[in-house]
N, C-alpha and C positions, 0 to 999 in steps of 0.2 A: 504493500500500500504506500502510495506517495502522500505527502502532506502539502497541501496548497495553502499559500498565504494570500488572503484577499484584503484589499483596502476597501472598506465600506464607508462611503461618504454620504451623509444626510444632506439632501438638497434643501437647504434651509439657511437662514441668515446666520445661524450659529456656526455653520461650517464644521460641525463636529464630525469626527470620523473615528473608526475603530479598525485595527488590523486583527483579523480573525484567521486562525489556522484551522483547517478541517481536512479530514482524510478523503482521498479520492474515491473510496468505496462507501462513503457515507452519503445519505440521500439529501435532496434539497429541502425536505421538511426539517431535517436536523439543522441545516444551515439557516432556515427561516427562524427556528427557535433560538439559535445562537445569536442572530441579529437582534431579535427582540430582547433577549437578556442583556446584550451588550449596550443597548440604548435605553434600557429601563422601561420598555413598553410591555403591556400586559400580554400581547399576542392573542387577544380575544376577537380581533376583527379579521376579515378576509384579507388574503394577500396573494401575490403571484410574482413569479420571476419571468423576465423576458430575456431570452438570449440576445445579446447586443453585438454591435460591431464598433469599429474605431470612432464612428461618428455618433455613437450612443443612440442609434436607431433601434426601435423595438422589433425583434424577430419573433421566434417561436415563443408562445405563451405557455407557462407551466404553472397552473393554479394550485392553490392549497386544497381546494375541494371542487367537485363538479357541481356547478349551480344549475345545470340543465339548460344552458343557453345555446348549446350547439344546435345548428340547424338540422331539421329532420333529414336523415339520410347521410349525415356527415359523422365522422368518427369523433367520439368524445375526447377531450384533451387528456394527455398524460399528466397525472397528478404528481405533486412534489415527492410524495413517498414512494413513487415508482421510478424516479429518476435519480441516478447517482451523479454526484458532482462531476466526475470524470466524463460523463456521457456527452457533455457539451464543451469540453476543453479542446479548442481548435487552434489556439495561439498561446504564446508565452505571456501575452497580455490580454487574455480573454476577458470580455466584459459582459456583465449582466445588469439589467435594471430590475430592482426589487421594489414593488409597490405594496404598501400596507395601508389598510383602511380606505376603501374606495370612495367614501364620502368626504374625507378630509385630505386624502391623497398625500400620504407621507411617501416620498420617493427617495430611494437610495441608489447611488451609483456604486456598483461593485466591480472592482478590477483586480485581476490576478497580478500579484507583484512578486511572487516567488514560489519555489517548489523545493522540496527536499525529502529526506527520510524522517520517519517518526522518531522522536526522542524516547528513550527507554523510560518506562514508568509514567509517561504523560498521557492524560486523557484528552481526547479531541472530540468536538471543537473546543478551542480556547481563545481568549482574547490576549494578544501579546503587546498591544499598544493602544492607548486611549488618548484622544486629543479633543479638547473642547467639551462644553457642557451641552448636551442635547436638550431641546425644549421638552416640557412635560407633554405626555401623549395627548391629553385632552385640551391643550392650550388653544389649538385652532378651533375646536368646537366652541369653547367659551368665548373666543373673540368673535365668532360668527353670530353669536346670539346677542351681542352687545354693540351699541353704536360706538364709533371711535371717541376717545376721551375729549378730543379737541373739536368735536362736531356738535354745535349748539342748535342745529336745524331742527332736531327732534323737539327740543324744549320750545323753540319758537313756534313750530307748527301746532303744538298742543295748546299753546297760550292763546291762539287766535280762534276763540270759540264764538259761534254765532250768537248775537244778542238781539232778540226781536224788538227790544225797546231802543236799540241804537238808532240815531238819526241817520237816515239813508240819503240825506242831501236834498230832500224834496222840501219845497215851501208848503207849509200846512194850508195856505190859502189857495194854492194852485196845484192841481194834480196833473197838469200837462195835457188835459183832455178838453176838447170843446164840449159844449152842452149836448151836441148831437152824437157824442161818443167817438168822434174821429180824433186821431192823434194830430196835434198841430203840424207835425213834420212828416205826415204819411205814416208808414208802418215802422215806427221806432227808428227812423233814420234810413230805412230802405226806400227804394223807388216806389211810387204809387203803383198799384196793380193796374194792368191794362183793362180797358172797358169790358172785354169778353169775360173777365173774372168777376164783374159786378153783378 
């Protein structure tokens, strides 16, 4: 068994990353769990890997579970627990995109940065380098439910409540109508109707 060392970078302002070593014969579900543990996420949401290229384009999708979205007559996707890490290693700098929680879209850029033999007595996967403090898993959800702190438009909108007693700018002695019911200026500023409509 070979040991692959991957740099897993969270696509976030924190720029936090972790270097994770995992065995070539371990499956992607094990890798998924290692990423969750390394970044302090619960792992309770859906996730998937995409085999990627040098431009970070999404290729083959490898989901955590089959959600039944495959079109009728097509083959169901191969799941993480059915795919070994080595199954998609085609380059010494192989890349994957790992997406967690499809509602809030935590995206991780995963790149192979080294390979070697397993160390005696070491259990894999393991985190060998930590950089930066990742955000809390539910921070995006909390932010989505609240207006920005510097946005006062919500308060302004709710303050403008209709008041039926408010002066609407009309003179109490003149309602803008002739005694025969016609508007002084036609139909509230519109052109008068043609004769065929009278």
